[in-house]
PDB file of N, CA, C and O in Angstrom:
ATOM      1  N   MET A   1      -7.602  -6.443  21.087  1.00  0.00           N
ATOM      2  CA  MET A   1      -9.001  -6.782  21.048  1.00  0.00           C
ATOM      3  C   MET A   1      -9.128  -8.291  20.893  1.00  0.00           C
ATOM      4  O   MET A   1      -8.467  -8.900  20.051  1.00  0.00           O
ATOM      5  N   THR A   2      -9.977  -8.879  21.707  1.00  0.00           N
ATOM      6  CA  THR A   2     -10.161 -10.318  21.628  1.00  0.00           C
ATOM      7  C   THR A   2     -11.276 -10.658  20.649  1.00  0.00           C
ATOM      8  O   THR A   2     -12.060  -9.799  20.246  1.00  0.00           O
ATOM      9  N   VAL A   3     -11.326 -11.927  20.280  1.00  0.00           N
ATOM     10  CA  VAL A   3     -12.328 -12.391  19.320  1.00  0.00           C
ATOM     11  C   VAL A   3     -13.739 -12.173  19.853  1.00  0.00           C
ATOM     12  O   VAL A   3     -14.663 -11.930  19.077  1.00  0.00           O
ATOM     13  N   ASN A   4     -13.912 -12.257  21.165  1.00  0.00           N
ATOM     14  CA  ASN A   4     -15.243 -12.138  21.751  1.00  0.00           C
ATOM     15  C   ASN A   4     -15.727 -10.706  21.902  1.00  0.00           C
ATOM     16  O   ASN A   4     -16.889 -10.485  22.244  1.00  0.00           O
ATOM     17  N   GLU A   5     -14.865  -9.729  21.654  1.00  0.00           N
ATOM     18  CA  GLU A   5     -15.272  -8.340  21.763  1.00  0.00           C
ATOM     19  C   GLU A   5     -16.011  -7.908  20.507  1.00  0.00           C
ATOM     20  O   GLU A   5     -15.681  -8.324  19.397  1.00  0.00           O
ATOM     21  N   ASN A   6     -17.008  -7.074  20.703  1.00  0.00           N
ATOM     22  CA  ASN A   6     -17.847  -6.591  19.615  1.00  0.00           C
ATOM     23  C   ASN A   6     -17.302  -5.254  19.125  1.00  0.00           C
ATOM     24  O   ASN A   6     -17.102  -4.339  19.924  1.00  0.00           O
ATOM     25  N   THR A   7     -17.064  -5.132  17.838  1.00  0.00           N
ATOM     26  CA  THR A   7     -16.581  -3.883  17.255  1.00  0.00           C
ATOM     27  C   THR A   7     -17.772  -3.001  16.931  1.00  0.00           C
ATOM     28  O   THR A   7     -18.699  -3.418  16.236  1.00  0.00           O
ATOM     29  N   GLN A   8     -17.739  -1.795  17.436  1.00  0.00           N
ATOM     30  CA  GLN A   8     -18.802  -0.835  17.148  1.00  0.00           C
ATOM     31  C   GLN A   8     -18.204   0.353  16.405  1.00  0.00           C
ATOM     32  O   GLN A   8     -17.225   0.949  16.852  1.00  0.00           O
ATOM     33  N   ILE A   9     -18.794   0.684  15.286  1.00  0.00           N
ATOM     34  CA  ILE A   9     -18.373   1.846  14.501  1.00  0.00           C
ATOM     35  C   ILE A   9     -19.500   2.859  14.573  1.00  0.00           C
ATOM     36  O   ILE A   9     -20.666   2.525  14.366  1.00  0.00           O
ATOM     37  N   ASP A  10     -19.143   4.085  14.866  1.00  0.00           N
ATOM     38  CA  ASP A  10     -20.143   5.155  14.893  1.00  0.00           C
ATOM     39  C   ASP A  10     -20.606   5.398  13.456  1.00  0.00           C
ATOM     40  O   ASP A  10     -19.836   5.909  12.642  1.00  0.00           O
ATOM     41  N   PRO A  11     -21.845   5.043  13.134  1.00  0.00           N
ATOM     42  CA  PRO A  11     -22.308   5.164  11.738  1.00  0.00           C
ATOM     43  C   PRO A  11     -22.260   6.592  11.206  1.00  0.00           C
ATOM     44  O   PRO A  11     -21.945   6.811  10.037  1.00  0.00           O
ATOM     45  N   GLU A  12     -22.574   7.570  12.068  1.00  0.00           N
ATOM     46  CA  GLU A  12     -22.582   8.954  11.613  1.00  0.00           C
ATOM     47  C   GLU A  12     -21.170   9.429  11.259  1.00  0.00           C
ATOM     48  O   GLU A  12     -20.969  10.072  10.228  1.00  0.00           O
ATOM     49  N   LYS A  13     -20.199   9.114  12.111  1.00  0.00           N
ATOM     50  CA  LYS A  13     -18.819   9.511  11.838  1.00  0.00           C
ATOM     51  C   LYS A  13     -18.285   8.804  10.591  1.00  0.00           C
ATOM     52  O   LYS A  13     -17.644   9.423   9.742  1.00  0.00           O
ATOM     53  N   PHE A  14     -18.556   7.502  10.495  1.00  0.00           N
ATOM     54  CA  PHE A  14     -18.076   6.747   9.340  1.00  0.00           C
ATOM     55  C   PHE A  14     -18.686   7.315   8.059  1.00  0.00           C
ATOM     56  O   PHE A  14     -17.980   7.545   7.076  1.00  0.00           O
ATOM     57  N   ALA A  15     -19.997   7.538   8.075  1.00  0.00           N
ATOM     58  CA  ALA A  15     -20.681   8.059   6.888  1.00  0.00           C
ATOM     59  C   ALA A  15     -20.160   9.445   6.521  1.00  0.00           C
ATOM     60  O   ALA A  15     -19.978   9.747   5.341  1.00  0.00           O
ATOM     61  N   TYR A  16     -19.919  10.288   7.525  1.00  0.00           N
ATOM     62  CA  TYR A  16     -19.399  11.628   7.260  1.00  0.00           C
ATOM     63  C   TYR A  16     -18.035  11.557   6.574  1.00  0.00           C
ATOM     64  O   TYR A  16     -17.794  12.242   5.580  1.00  0.00           O
ATOM     65  N   HIS A  17     -17.151  10.725   7.114  1.00  0.00           N
ATOM     66  CA  HIS A  17     -15.811  10.610   6.525  1.00  0.00           C
ATOM     67  C   HIS A  17     -15.867  10.010   5.122  1.00  0.00           C
ATOM     68  O   HIS A  17     -15.154  10.456   4.223  1.00  0.00           O
ATOM     69  N   PHE A  18     -16.713   9.000   4.940  1.00  0.00           N
ATOM     70  CA  PHE A  18     -16.827   8.428   3.603  1.00  0.00           C
ATOM     71  C   PHE A  18     -17.416   9.451   2.632  1.00  0.00           C
ATOM     72  O   PHE A  18     -16.953   9.567   1.498  1.00  0.00           O
ATOM     73  N   ALA A  19     -18.426  10.187   3.069  1.00  0.00           N
ATOM     74  CA  ALA A  19     -19.044  11.191   2.194  1.00  0.00           C
ATOM     75  C   ALA A  19     -18.025  12.256   1.795  1.00  0.00           C
ATOM     76  O   ALA A  19     -18.037  12.732   0.660  1.00  0.00           O
ATOM     77  N   THR A  20     -17.147  12.629   2.719  1.00  0.00           N
ATOM     78  CA  THR A  20     -16.103  13.605   2.418  1.00  0.00           C
ATOM     79  C   THR A  20     -15.174  13.068   1.337  1.00  0.00           C
ATOM     80  O   THR A  20     -14.864  13.771   0.375  1.00  0.00           O
ATOM     81  N   VAL A  21     -14.732  11.830   1.492  1.00  0.00           N
ATOM     82  CA  VAL A  21     -13.852  11.209   0.502  1.00  0.00           C
ATOM     83  C   VAL A  21     -14.588  11.047  -0.829  1.00  0.00           C
ATOM     84  O   VAL A  21     -14.034  11.341  -1.888  1.00  0.00           O
ATOM     85  N   ALA A  22     -15.823  10.584  -0.772  1.00  0.00           N
ATOM     86  CA  ALA A  22     -16.598  10.351  -1.999  1.00  0.00           C
ATOM     87  C   ALA A  22     -16.791  11.643  -2.788  1.00  0.00           C
ATOM     88  O   ALA A  22     -16.725  11.638  -4.018  1.00  0.00           O
ATOM     89  N   SER A  23     -17.028  12.749  -2.082  1.00  0.00           N
ATOM     90  CA  SER A  23     -17.218  14.014  -2.799  1.00  0.00           C
ATOM     91  C   SER A  23     -15.904  14.492  -3.426  1.00  0.00           C
ATOM     92  O   SER A  23     -15.913  15.093  -4.501  1.00  0.00           O
ATOM     93  N   GLN A  24     -14.789  14.230  -2.764  1.00  0.00           N
ATOM     94  CA  GLN A  24     -13.489  14.616  -3.319  1.00  0.00           C
ATOM     95  C   GLN A  24     -13.114  13.747  -4.513  1.00  0.00           C
ATOM     96  O   GLN A  24     -12.459  14.211  -5.447  1.00  0.00           O
ATOM     97  N   MET A  25     -13.530  12.491  -4.476  1.00  0.00           N
ATOM     98  CA  MET A  25     -13.169  11.558  -5.544  1.00  0.00           C
ATOM     99  C   MET A  25     -14.177  11.568  -6.688  1.00  0.00           C
ATOM    100  O   MET A  25     -13.935  10.962  -7.731  1.00  0.00           O
ATOM    101  N   ASN A  26     -15.289  12.242  -6.503  1.00  0.00           N
ATOM    102  CA  ASN A  26     -16.345  12.321  -7.527  1.00  0.00           C
ATOM    103  C   ASN A  26     -16.812  10.943  -7.993  1.00  0.00           C
ATOM    104  O   ASN A  26     -16.922  10.693  -9.193  1.00  0.00           O
ATOM    105  N   TYR A  27     -17.085  10.050  -7.040  1.00  0.00           N
ATOM    106  CA  TYR A  27     -17.577   8.724  -7.400  1.00  0.00           C
ATOM    107  C   TYR A  27     -18.927   8.842  -8.084  1.00  0.00           C
ATOM    108  O   TYR A  27     -19.746   9.689  -7.727  1.00  0.00           O
ATOM    109  N   SER A  28     -19.149   7.989  -9.067  1.00  0.00           N
ATOM    110  CA  SER A  28     -20.461   7.942  -9.702  1.00  0.00           C
ATOM    111  C   SER A  28     -21.431   7.260  -8.740  1.00  0.00           C
ATOM    112  O   SER A  28     -21.011   6.591  -7.795  1.00  0.00           O
ATOM    113  N   GLN A  29     -22.695   7.429  -8.980  1.00  0.00           N
ATOM    114  CA  GLN A  29     -23.711   6.836  -8.103  1.00  0.00           C
ATOM    115  C   GLN A  29     -23.580   5.312  -8.064  1.00  0.00           C
ATOM    116  O   GLN A  29     -23.788   4.697  -7.018  1.00  0.00           O
ATOM    117  N   GLN A  30     -23.238   4.705  -9.198  1.00  0.00           N
ATOM    118  CA  GLN A  30     -23.105   3.244  -9.236  1.00  0.00           C
ATOM    119  C   GLN A  30     -21.864   2.757  -8.499  1.00  0.00           C
ATOM    120  O   GLN A  30     -21.795   1.591  -8.109  1.00  0.00           O
ATOM    121  N   ASP A  31     -20.885   3.637  -8.303  1.00  0.00           N
ATOM    122  CA  ASP A  31     -19.657   3.255  -7.598  1.00  0.00           C
ATOM    123  C   ASP A  31     -19.726   3.475  -6.092  1.00  0.00           C
ATOM    124  O   ASP A  31     -18.827   3.033  -5.376  1.00  0.00           O
ATOM    125  N   LEU A  32     -20.760   4.141  -5.588  1.00  0.00           N
ATOM    126  CA  LEU A  32     -20.807   4.482  -4.169  1.00  0.00           C
ATOM    127  C   LEU A  32     -20.773   3.253  -3.257  1.00  0.00           C
ATOM    128  O   LEU A  32     -20.006   3.230  -2.295  1.00  0.00           O
ATOM    129  N   ILE A  33     -21.573   2.253  -3.535  1.00  0.00           N
ATOM    130  CA  ILE A  33     -21.603   1.078  -2.653  1.00  0.00           C
ATOM    131  C   ILE A  33     -20.290   0.312  -2.703  1.00  0.00           C
ATOM    132  O   ILE A  33     -19.750  -0.005  -1.643  1.00  0.00           O
ATOM    133  N   PRO A  34     -19.743  -0.006  -3.883  1.00  0.00           N
ATOM    134  CA  PRO A  34     -18.444  -0.699  -3.882  1.00  0.00           C
ATOM    135  C   PRO A  34     -17.339   0.116  -3.210  1.00  0.00           C
ATOM    136  O   PRO A  34     -16.495  -0.444  -2.510  1.00  0.00           O
ATOM    137  N   GLU A  35     -17.340   1.418  -3.417  1.00  0.00           N
ATOM    138  CA  GLU A  35     -16.310   2.257  -2.801  1.00  0.00           C
ATOM    139  C   GLU A  35     -16.507   2.350  -1.289  1.00  0.00           C
ATOM    140  O   GLU A  35     -15.530   2.383  -0.542  1.00  0.00           O
ATOM    141  N   ALA A  36     -17.759   2.393  -0.830  1.00  0.00           N
ATOM    142  CA  ALA A  36     -18.028   2.402   0.619  1.00  0.00           C
ATOM    143  C   ALA A  36     -17.541   1.098   1.250  1.00  0.00           C
ATOM    144  O   ALA A  36     -17.008   1.101   2.360  1.00  0.00           O
ATOM    145  N   LYS A  37     -17.725  -0.008   0.541  1.00  0.00           N
ATOM    146  CA  LYS A  37     -17.235  -1.295   1.044  1.00  0.00           C
ATOM    147  C   LYS A  37     -15.713  -1.305   1.133  1.00  0.00           C
ATOM    148  O   LYS A  37     -15.150  -1.813   2.103  1.00  0.00           O
ATOM    149  N   LYS A  38     -15.048  -0.749   0.129  1.00  0.00           N
ATOM    150  CA  LYS A  38     -13.580  -0.661   0.168  1.00  0.00           C
ATOM    151  C   LYS A  38     -13.120   0.229   1.325  1.00  0.00           C
ATOM    152  O   LYS A  38     -12.152  -0.084   2.017  1.00  0.00           O
ATOM    153  N   PHE A  39     -13.829   1.342   1.520  1.00  0.00           N
ATOM    154  CA  PHE A  39     -13.506   2.269   2.600  1.00  0.00           C
ATOM    155  C   PHE A  39     -13.660   1.565   3.948  1.00  0.00           C
ATOM    156  O   PHE A  39     -12.809   1.707   4.826  1.00  0.00           O
ATOM    157  N   LEU A  40     -14.748   0.805   4.110  1.00  0.00           N
ATOM    158  CA  LEU A  40     -14.982   0.069   5.353  1.00  0.00           C
ATOM    159  C   LEU A  40     -13.918  -1.005   5.559  1.00  0.00           C
ATOM    160  O   LEU A  40     -13.428  -1.189   6.673  1.00  0.00           O
ATOM    161  N   LEU A  41     -13.561  -1.710   4.493  1.00  0.00           N
ATOM    162  CA  LEU A  41     -12.513  -2.720   4.592  1.00  0.00           C
ATOM    163  C   LEU A  41     -11.188  -2.092   5.017  1.00  0.00           C
ATOM    164  O   LEU A  41     -10.480  -2.640   5.861  1.00  0.00           O
ATOM    165  N   SER A  42     -10.857  -0.946   4.432  1.00  0.00           N
ATOM    166  CA  SER A  42      -9.629  -0.242   4.813  1.00  0.00           C
ATOM    167  C   SER A  42      -9.675   0.184   6.274  1.00  0.00           C
ATOM    168  O   SER A  42      -8.690   0.034   6.997  1.00  0.00           O
ATOM    169  N   TYR A  43     -10.800   0.707   6.705  1.00  0.00           N
ATOM    170  CA  TYR A  43     -10.970   1.151   8.091  1.00  0.00           C
ATOM    171  C   TYR A  43     -10.786  -0.018   9.053  1.00  0.00           C
ATOM    172  O   TYR A  43     -10.028   0.079  10.018  1.00  0.00           O
ATOM    173  N   LEU A  44     -11.478  -1.116   8.787  1.00  0.00           N
ATOM    174  CA  LEU A  44     -11.401  -2.275   9.686  1.00  0.00           C
ATOM    175  C   LEU A  44     -10.011  -2.913   9.676  1.00  0.00           C
ATOM    176  O   LEU A  44      -9.525  -3.359  10.715  1.00  0.00           O
ATOM    177  N   THR A  45      -9.380  -2.956   8.519  1.00  0.00           N
ATOM    178  CA  THR A  45      -8.025  -3.500   8.433  1.00  0.00           C
ATOM    179  C   THR A  45      -7.080  -2.688   9.305  1.00  0.00           C
ATOM    180  O   THR A  45      -6.317  -3.246  10.093  1.00  0.00           O
ATOM    181  N   ALA A  46      -7.134  -1.375   9.162  1.00  0.00           N
ATOM    182  CA  ALA A  46      -6.275  -0.508   9.973  1.00  0.00           C
ATOM    183  C   ALA A  46      -6.621  -0.631  11.456  1.00  0.00           C
ATOM    184  O   ALA A  46      -5.727  -0.667  12.301  1.00  0.00           O
ATOM    185  N   TYR A  47      -7.899  -0.696  11.771  1.00  0.00           N
ATOM    186  CA  TYR A  47      -8.358  -0.790  13.162  1.00  0.00           C
ATOM    187  C   TYR A  47      -7.801  -2.045  13.846  1.00  0.00           C
ATOM    188  O   TYR A  47      -7.256  -1.968  14.947  1.00  0.00           O
ATOM    189  N   TYR A  48      -7.939  -3.183  13.194  1.00  0.00           N
ATOM    190  CA  TYR A  48      -7.457  -4.432  13.781  1.00  0.00           C
ATOM    191  C   TYR A  48      -5.946  -4.551  13.740  1.00  0.00           C
ATOM    192  O   TYR A  48      -5.349  -5.146  14.638  1.00  0.00           O
ATOM    193  N   LEU A  49      -5.317  -3.997  12.718  1.00  0.00           N
ATOM    194  CA  LEU A  49      -3.857  -3.989  12.651  1.00  0.00           C
ATOM    195  C   LEU A  49      -3.281  -3.198  13.825  1.00  0.00           C
ATOM    196  O   LEU A  49      -2.313  -3.627  14.452  1.00  0.00           O
ATOM    197  N   ILE A  50      -3.871  -2.060  14.113  1.00  0.00           N
ATOM    198  CA  ILE A  50      -3.422  -1.253  15.255  1.00  0.00           C
ATOM    199  C   ILE A  50      -3.676  -2.006  16.554  1.00  0.00           C
ATOM    200  O   ILE A  50      -2.846  -1.967  17.461  1.00  0.00           O
ATOM    201  N   GLY A  51      -4.813  -2.692  16.656  1.00  0.00           N
ATOM    202  CA  GLY A  51      -5.088  -3.496  17.847  1.00  0.00           C
ATOM    203  C   GLY A  51      -4.048  -4.581  18.041  1.00  0.00           C
ATOM    204  O   GLY A  51      -3.576  -4.805  19.156  1.00  0.00           O
ATOM    205  N   ASP A  52      -3.687  -5.263  16.946  1.00  0.00           N
ATOM    206  CA  ASP A  52      -2.639  -6.290  17.016  1.00  0.00           C
ATOM    207  C   ASP A  52      -1.312  -5.680  17.427  1.00  0.00           C
ATOM    208  O   ASP A  52      -0.586  -6.243  18.247  1.00  0.00           O
ATOM    209  N   PHE A  53      -0.997  -4.521  16.851  1.00  0.00           N
ATOM    210  CA  PHE A  53       0.255  -3.849  17.195  1.00  0.00           C
ATOM    211  C   PHE A  53       0.281  -3.492  18.682  1.00  0.00           C
ATOM    212  O   PHE A  53       1.282  -3.720  19.362  1.00  0.00           O
ATOM    213  N   ASN A  54      -0.817  -2.934  19.179  1.00  0.00           N
ATOM    214  CA  ASN A  54      -0.868  -2.552  20.588  1.00  0.00           C
ATOM    215  C   ASN A  54      -0.697  -3.762  21.493  1.00  0.00           C
ATOM    216  O   ASN A  54      -0.032  -3.674  22.526  1.00  0.00           O
ATOM    217  N   THR A  55      -1.285  -4.884  21.120  1.00  0.00           N
ATOM    218  CA  THR A  55      -1.131  -6.111  21.904  1.00  0.00           C
ATOM    219  C   THR A  55       0.325  -6.566  21.887  1.00  0.00           C
ATOM    220  O   THR A  55       0.886  -6.908  22.929  1.00  0.00           O
ATOM    221  N   LEU A  56       0.933  -6.569  20.708  1.00  0.00           N
ATOM    222  CA  LEU A  56       2.346  -6.933  20.606  1.00  0.00           C
ATOM    223  C   LEU A  56       3.216  -5.990  21.419  1.00  0.00           C
ATOM    224  O   LEU A  56       4.144  -6.420  22.104  1.00  0.00           O
ATOM    225  N   GLU A  57       2.910  -4.708  21.339  1.00  0.00           N
ATOM    226  CA  GLU A  57       3.680  -3.719  22.077  1.00  0.00           C
ATOM    227  C   GLU A  57       3.596  -4.001  23.571  1.00  0.00           C
ATOM    228  O   GLU A  57       4.599  -3.939  24.283  1.00  0.00           O
ATOM    229  N   ASP A  58       2.394  -4.311  24.036  1.00  0.00           N
ATOM    230  CA  ASP A  58       2.209  -4.598  25.459  1.00  0.00           C
ATOM    231  C   ASP A  58       2.938  -5.863  25.879  1.00  0.00           C
ATOM    232  O   ASP A  58       3.564  -5.892  26.938  1.00  0.00           O
ATOM    233  N   THR A  59       2.864  -6.914  25.060  1.00  0.00           N
ATOM    234  CA  THR A  59       3.463  -8.191  25.459  1.00  0.00           C
ATOM    235  C   THR A  59       4.958  -8.265  25.178  1.00  0.00           C
ATOM    236  O   THR A  59       5.704  -8.833  25.975  1.00  0.00           O
ATOM    237  N   GLN A  60       5.403  -7.708  24.075  1.00  0.00           N
ATOM    238  CA  GLN A  60       6.806  -7.838  23.678  1.00  0.00           C
ATOM    239  C   GLN A  60       7.727  -6.833  24.352  1.00  0.00           C
ATOM    240  O   GLN A  60       8.912  -7.105  24.541  1.00  0.00           O
ATOM    241  N   PHE A  61       7.198  -5.689  24.709  1.00  0.00           N
ATOM    242  CA  PHE A  61       8.054  -4.637  25.210  1.00  0.00           C
ATOM    243  C   PHE A  61       7.916  -4.387  26.705  1.00  0.00           C
ATOM    244  O   PHE A  61       8.682  -3.605  27.268  1.00  0.00           O
ATOM    245  N   THR A  62       6.960  -5.032  27.358  1.00  0.00           N
ATOM    246  CA  THR A  62       6.769  -4.794  28.783  1.00  0.00           C
ATOM    247  C   THR A  62       7.982  -5.247  29.585  1.00  0.00           C
ATOM    248  O   THR A  62       8.448  -4.533  30.473  1.00  0.00           O
ATOM    249  N   ALA A  63       8.487  -6.424  29.273  1.00  0.00           N
ATOM    250  CA  ALA A  63       9.636  -6.941  30.009  1.00  0.00           C
ATOM    251  C   ALA A  63      10.892  -6.144  29.677  1.00  0.00           C
ATOM    252  O   ALA A  63      11.788  -6.014  30.511  1.00  0.00           O
ATOM    253  N   ASN A  64      10.957  -5.619  28.474  1.00  0.00           N
ATOM    254  CA  ASN A  64      12.121  -4.850  28.055  1.00  0.00           C
ATOM    255  C   ASN A  64      11.787  -3.363  28.141  1.00  0.00           C
ATOM    256  O   ASN A  64      11.274  -2.889  29.155  1.00  0.00           O
ATOM    257  N   LYS A  65      12.072  -2.662  27.107  1.00  0.00           N
ATOM    258  CA  LYS A  65      11.762  -1.244  27.035  1.00  0.00           C
ATOM    259  C   LYS A  65      10.465  -1.054  26.267  1.00  0.00           C
ATOM    260  O   LYS A  65      10.178  -1.814  25.342  1.00  0.00           O
ATOM    261  N   LYS A  66       9.691  -0.071  26.627  1.00  0.00           N
ATOM    262  CA  LYS A  66       8.507   0.281  25.854  1.00  0.00           C
ATOM    263  C   LYS A  66       8.952   0.821  24.495  1.00  0.00           C
ATOM    264  O   LYS A  66      10.025   1.410  24.369  1.00  0.00           O
ATOM    265  N   LEU A  67       8.127   0.614  23.502  1.00  0.00           N
ATOM    266  CA  LEU A  67       8.449   1.054  22.147  1.00  0.00           C
ATOM    267  C   LEU A  67       8.777   2.548  22.116  1.00  0.00           C
ATOM    268  O   LEU A  67       9.698   2.970  21.416  1.00  0.00           O
ATOM    269  N   SER A  68       8.031   3.335  22.866  1.00  0.00           N
ATOM    270  CA  SER A  68       8.233   4.782  22.837  1.00  0.00           C
ATOM    271  C   SER A  68       9.591   5.208  23.388  1.00  0.00           C
ATOM    272  O   SER A  68      10.055   6.311  23.098  1.00  0.00           O
ATOM    273  N   SER A  69      10.234   4.347  24.178  1.00  0.00           N
ATOM    274  CA  SER A  69      11.525   4.724  24.756  1.00  0.00           C
ATOM    275  C   SER A  69      12.713   4.184  23.958  1.00  0.00           C
ATOM    276  O   SER A  69      13.864   4.452  24.301  1.00  0.00           O
ATOM    277  N   LEU A  70      12.437   3.426  22.895  1.00  0.00           N
ATOM    278  CA  LEU A  70      13.525   2.899  22.065  1.00  0.00           C
ATOM    279  C   LEU A  70      14.034   3.974  21.115  1.00  0.00           C
ATOM    280  O   LEU A  70      13.290   4.868  20.712  1.00  0.00           O
ATOM    281  N   SER A  71      15.301   3.873  20.769  1.00  0.00           N
ATOM    282  CA  SER A  71      15.812   4.737  19.711  1.00  0.00           C
ATOM    283  C   SER A  71      15.217   4.245  18.394  1.00  0.00           C
ATOM    284  O   SER A  71      14.663   3.148  18.335  1.00  0.00           O
ATOM    285  N   PHE A  72      15.326   5.034  17.361  1.00  0.00           N
ATOM    286  CA  PHE A  72      14.783   4.640  16.066  1.00  0.00           C
ATOM    287  C   PHE A  72      15.401   3.332  15.587  1.00  0.00           C
ATOM    288  O   PHE A  72      14.687   2.433  15.142  1.00  0.00           O
ATOM    289  N   ASP A  73      16.716   3.224  15.674  1.00  0.00           N
ATOM    290  CA  ASP A  73      17.400   2.003  15.222  1.00  0.00           C
ATOM    291  C   ASP A  73      16.981   0.791  16.049  1.00  0.00           C
ATOM    292  O   ASP A  73      16.792  -0.295  15.501  1.00  0.00           O
ATOM    293  N   GLU A  74      16.833   0.969  17.375  1.00  0.00           N
ATOM    294  CA  GLU A  74      16.380  -0.133  18.227  1.00  0.00           C
ATOM    295  C   GLU A  74      14.960  -0.554  17.852  1.00  0.00           C
ATOM    296  O   GLU A  74      14.643  -1.744  17.835  1.00  0.00           O
ATOM    297  N   MET A  75      14.110   0.427  17.554  1.00  0.00           N
ATOM    298  CA  MET A  75      12.731   0.122  17.180  1.00  0.00           C
ATOM    299  C   MET A  75      12.694  -0.653  15.864  1.00  0.00           C
ATOM    300  O   MET A  75      11.967  -1.640  15.752  1.00  0.00           O
ATOM    301  N   VAL A  76      13.463  -0.223  14.873  1.00  0.00           N
ATOM    302  CA  VAL A  76      13.510  -0.923  13.586  1.00  0.00           C
ATOM    303  C   VAL A  76      13.992  -2.355  13.789  1.00  0.00           C
ATOM    304  O   VAL A  76      13.413  -3.287  13.231  1.00  0.00           O
ATOM    305  N   ASP A  77      15.046  -2.538  14.582  1.00  0.00           N
ATOM    306  CA  ASP A  77      15.561  -3.889  14.861  1.00  0.00           C
ATOM    307  C   ASP A  77      14.500  -4.755  15.525  1.00  0.00           C
ATOM    308  O   ASP A  77      14.317  -5.913  15.150  1.00  0.00           O
ATOM    309  N   LYS A  78      13.795  -4.194  16.515  1.00  0.00           N
ATOM    310  CA  LYS A  78      12.776  -4.962  17.238  1.00  0.00           C
ATOM    311  C   LYS A  78      11.617  -5.343  16.314  1.00  0.00           C
ATOM    312  O   LYS A  78      11.120  -6.467  16.376  1.00  0.00           O
ATOM    313  N   ILE A  79      11.195  -4.431  15.475  1.00  0.00           N
ATOM    314  CA  ILE A  79      10.100  -4.721  14.539  1.00  0.00           C
ATOM    315  C   ILE A  79      10.529  -5.779  13.532  1.00  0.00           C
ATOM    316  O   ILE A  79       9.743  -6.660  13.185  1.00  0.00           O
ATOM    317  N   GLN A  80      11.770  -5.699  13.062  1.00  0.00           N
ATOM    318  CA  GLN A  80      12.266  -6.719  12.140  1.00  0.00           C
ATOM    319  C   GLN A  80      12.300  -8.084  12.819  1.00  0.00           C
ATOM    320  O   GLN A  80      11.971  -9.093  12.196  1.00  0.00           O
ATOM    321  N   GLN A  81      12.692  -8.122  14.082  1.00  0.00           N
ATOM    322  CA  GLN A  81      12.699  -9.389  14.827  1.00  0.00           C
ATOM    323  C   GLN A  81      11.285  -9.943  14.957  1.00  0.00           C
ATOM    324  O   GLN A  81      11.060 -11.138  14.769  1.00  0.00           O
ATOM    325  N   LEU A  82      10.337  -9.071  15.279  1.00  0.00           N
ATOM    326  CA  LEU A  82       8.943  -9.508  15.417  1.00  0.00           C
ATOM    327  C   LEU A  82       8.383  -9.998  14.086  1.00  0.00           C
ATOM    328  O   LEU A  82       7.677 -11.005  14.038  1.00  0.00           O
ATOM    329  N   ASN A  83       8.700  -9.287  13.010  1.00  0.00           N
ATOM    330  CA  ASN A  83       8.237  -9.708  11.684  1.00  0.00           C
ATOM    331  C   ASN A  83       8.823 -11.057  11.308  1.00  0.00           C
ATOM    332  O   ASN A  83       8.114 -11.909  10.773  1.00  0.00           O
ATOM    333  N   SER A  84      10.107 -11.267  11.579  1.00  0.00           N
ATOM    334  CA  SER A  84      10.747 -12.546  11.285  1.00  0.00           C
ATOM    335  C   SER A  84      10.104 -13.656  12.071  1.00  0.00           C
ATOM    336  O   SER A  84       9.848 -14.736  11.538  1.00  0.00           O
ATOM    337  N   LYS A  85       9.838 -13.398  13.343  1.00  0.00           N
ATOM    338  CA  LYS A  85       9.206 -14.409  14.199  1.00  0.00           C
ATOM    339  C   LYS A  85       7.802 -14.720  13.704  1.00  0.00           C
ATOM    340  O   LYS A  85       7.399 -15.883  13.666  1.00  0.00           O
ATOM    341  N   GLN A  86       7.053 -13.684  13.325  1.00  0.00           N
ATOM    342  CA  GLN A  86       5.692 -13.907  12.848  1.00  0.00           C
ATOM    343  C   GLN A  86       5.683 -14.658  11.533  1.00  0.00           C
ATOM    344  O   GLN A  86       4.808 -15.495  11.315  1.00  0.00           O
ATOM    345  N   MET A  87       6.629 -14.384  10.651  1.00  0.00           N
ATOM    346  CA  MET A  87       6.726 -15.107   9.379  1.00  0.00           C
ATOM    347  C   MET A  87       7.011 -16.590   9.641  1.00  0.00           C
ATOM    348  O   MET A  87       6.471 -17.449   8.944  1.00  0.00           O
ATOM    349  N   LEU A  88       7.838 -16.898  10.622  1.00  0.00           N
ATOM    350  CA  LEU A  88       8.147 -18.284  10.952  1.00  0.00           C
ATOM    351  C   LEU A  88       6.942 -18.979  11.572  1.00  0.00           C
ATOM    352  O   LEU A  88       6.731 -20.173  11.357  1.00  0.00           O
ATOM    353  N   ASP A  89       6.140 -18.224  12.351  1.00  0.00           N
ATOM    354  CA  ASP A  89       4.957 -18.799  12.999  1.00  0.00           C
ATOM    355  C   ASP A  89       3.857 -19.115  12.008  1.00  0.00           C
ATOM    356  O   ASP A  89       3.040 -20.004  12.252  1.00  0.00           O
ATOM    357  N   ASN A  90       3.822 -18.390  10.878  1.00  0.00           N
ATOM    358  CA  ASN A  90       2.762 -18.612   9.880  1.00  0.00           C
ATOM    359  C   ASN A  90       3.204 -19.628   8.924  1.00  0.00           C
ATOM    360  O   ASN A  90       2.466 -19.969   7.999  1.00  0.00           O
TER     361      ASN A  90
END
């Protein structure tokens, strides 16, 4: 996902999932808004992390093997290489 793309979240689906979690966790009324914000932050973090992963998968593995065709050990090695490279870039 590029910076110029607009993220749209289905409010009904998001609210339904949050309400399900909130009822299981028995949040107090005063905790609902802070917990909803945490839930949204978790959702968006995972959403963009997966987007970054998919972009890396497309760019890093296209010339070589696709991630899905690597053995487990090859995948772990490749991810460690990418993590090392990203740590050096930051």
